[in-house]
C-alpha positions, 0 to 999 in steps of 0.5 A, spaced: 101 894 324 110 893 325 115 892 320 114 894 315 121 893 313 122 886 311 119 880 307 118 876 314 115 881 319 111 883 313 107 876 313 108 875 321 105 882 321 099 880 316 099 873 321 096 877 328 092 881 325 090 876 320 089 871 327 086 878 332 092 878 335 095 884 338 102 886 339 107 891 340 113 893 335 119 896 340 122 902 338 129 901 335 131 907 335 131 908 344 136 901 345 136 900 353 143 899 356 146 894 361 153 894 365 155 899 360 153 895 354 148 897 349 143 892 348 140 889 341 132 890 342 128 885 340 122 887 334 115 884 338 111 884 344 107 879 343 101 877 349 102 869 349 097 864 352 102 862 357 106 869 358 107 875 354 113 874 349 119 879 348 121 876 342 127 878 336 124 875 329 130 872 324 127 871 318 131 865 315 130 859 308 134 852 312 139 854 316 138 857 323 143 862 326 143 868 331 149 872 332 153 873 339 150 880 340 143 878 338 144 872 343 147 876 349 142 882 348 135 877 349 139 874 354 141 881 357 133 883 355 130 877 360 134 880 365 132 888 364 124 885 363 125 881 371 119 875 370 114 881 366 116 878 358 119 872 356 125 874 351 126 868 344 127 868 338 121 868 332 125 863 327 120 865 320 122 858 315 121 862 307 120 858 301 117 860 295 112 857 292 115 853 286 121 851 291 120 845 295 120 845 303 126 840 304 129 838 312 124 845 315 117 842 312 119 838 317 120 842 323 113 843 329 111 850 327 106 854 324 105 855 316 103 860 314 102 861 305 102 869 302 102 870 295 111 870 294 111 863 299 111 859 304 112 861 312 114 857 318 114 859 323 118 857 330 119 859 337 126 858 341 125 860 347 134 863 349 135 857 354 136 854 349 139 858 345 143 859 349 145 853 351 144 849 343 149 856 341 154 853 337 160 858 333 158 858 326 163 864 323 168 868 328 169 873 323 161 874 322 160 873 329 155 868 329 152 862 332 149 856 329 144 851 331 144 843 329 139 841 325 136 836 330 138 839 336 134 844 334 128 841 332 126 838 337 126 844 342 124 849 337 116 850 338 111 853 333 108 859 334 101 857 335 102 853 340 105 858 344 101 863 342 092 863 341 093 863 334 085 859 335 080 865 330 084 863 323 080 861 318 
């Protein structure tokens, strides 16, 4: 479907296909400009239960973070989309089959098992990301989220996208 670049995009694409959910991949080569600044594209548009979602997929192991560019761009997309779609971050936490999941097992997330391991998908809306983001690394331009606040703010993927056809 989309996202053959890395394992978490492949897992997400597989989950959507298995669930019969249609998605539209965003062409990464063409980027919009907002107020003279080029925005980073999100990854995919998906029909959610209440709205169309513009999702920026973030593959992580045990710590949620985004770059300042990610957050700024998704805020820009909120302006450009003018309410026609809701931008959000979709975190894909990965644990190998032989590893203990640690604290990610307690997240409100949709669990998806693959031959390589288990993915836990949870969505963080842009307003929450903006409110909760704290500087992580000035050098790398990254933002962190306090774990407890992050865990309270995220929603499992199957709460915002109808995955009812899953077996």
